[in-house]
C-alpha positions in Angstrom: 24.6 -56.8 17.8 28.3 -57.3 17.2 30.3 -59.6 19.4 34.0 -59.0 20.2 36.7 -61.3 21.4 37.3 -61.0 25.1 41.0 -60.7 24.5 40.6 -57.3 22.7 41.1 -54.1 24.6 38.2 -51.6 24.6 40.1 -49.4 22.2 40.8 -52.3 19.8 37.1 -53.3 19.9 36.0 -49.7 19.3 38.4 -49.4 16.3 37.0 -52.6 14.8 33.5 -51.2 15.2 34.4 -47.9 13.5 36.1 -49.8 10.6 33.2 -52.3 10.2 30.6 -49.5 10.1 32.4 -47.0 7.8 33.3 -44.4 10.4 36.6 -42.4 10.4 39.5 -44.1 12.1 39.0 -42.0 15.2 35.2 -42.2 15.0 35.0 -38.6 14.1 36.2 -37.4 17.5 38.6 -34.9 15.9 36.1 -33.4 13.5 35.3 -29.8 14.0 31.7 -30.2 13.1 29.2 -33.0 13.4 26.1 -33.6 11.2 22.9 -34.9 12.5 20.4 -36.3 10.0 16.7 -36.2 10.7 14.9 -37.7 7.7 15.9 -35.5 4.7 17.2 -32.7 6.9 20.8 -32.3 8.0 21.9 -30.1 10.9 25.5 -29.2 11.6 26.8 -28.3 15.0 30.2 -27.9 16.7 31.9 -31.0 17.9 32.7 -29.6 21.4 35.0 -31.2 23.9 32.1 -32.1 26.2 30.3 -33.9 23.3 33.5 -35.8 22.5 33.8 -36.9 26.1 30.2 -38.1 26.2 30.4 -39.9 22.8 33.6 -41.7 23.7 31.7 -43.3 26.6 28.7 -44.0 24.5 30.8 -45.6 21.9 32.3 -48.3 24.2 31.2 -51.7 23.1 28.9 -53.7 25.4 28.8 -57.4 25.5 
């Protein structure tokens, strides 16, 4: 599990997480579609506003 300096804001810590893990700068929040991989299968579905709200909370770092 990654650890972040307590002086960072949540936004700064999240940005560092995205960068360290090869995600887009905004974590993919602005993408129109999202891909889910299940083994060799890939499923695409719309990146709805409600999903983005939920994922933003999910993506907050915990220490």
